[in-house]
C-alpha positions as CSV (number, residue, x, y, z in Angstrom):
1,M,121.2,54.8,51.9
2,A,118.9,56.0,49.1
3,G,115.6,54.7,48.0
4,N,113.0,52.5,49.6
5,S,113.9,49.6,51.9
6,P,113.1,46.1,50.6
7,G,110.7,45.6,53.5
8,Q,108.7,48.7,52.6
9,N,108.5,47.6,49.0
10,Y,107.2,44.2,50.1
11,N,104.5,45.8,52.2
12,N,103.3,48.0,49.4
13,R,102.6,45.0,47.1
14,P,99.6,43.6,49.0
15,D,98.2,47.1,49.2
16,S,98.4,47.5,45.5
17,A,96.9,44.1,44.8
18,L,94.0,44.7,47.1
19,G,93.4,48.2,45.6
20,Q,93.3,46.8,42.1
21,A,91.0,44.0,43.1
22,L,88.6,46.4,44.7
23,D,88.7,48.6,41.6
24,A,87.9,45.7,39.4
25,W,84.9,44.7,41.5
26,K,83.5,48.2,41.7
27,A,83.9,48.6,37.9
28,A,81.9,45.3,37.5
29,E,79.2,46.4,39.9
30,R,78.7,49.7,38.2
31,E,78.7,47.9,34.8
32,I,81.7,49.9,33.5
33,V,83.4,46.7,32.4
34,D,81.7,45.3,29.3
35,G,81.0,41.6,29.4
36,P,78.8,39.0,31.1
37,L,81.4,37.6,33.4
38,R,82.3,39.1,36.8
39,P,86.0,39.4,37.6
40,W,87.7,36.4,39.1
41,L,90.6,37.4,41.3
42,G,92.1,34.3,42.8
């Protein structure tokens, strides 16, 4: 069978979401993102 298994794909999604959320918070903390509002990731 070629490609990734469905289980592995499912496991990668939370990792990607968490990584993007942390990147958004770090950008806000370092004031890289222009704007008065902090990111809301809910």
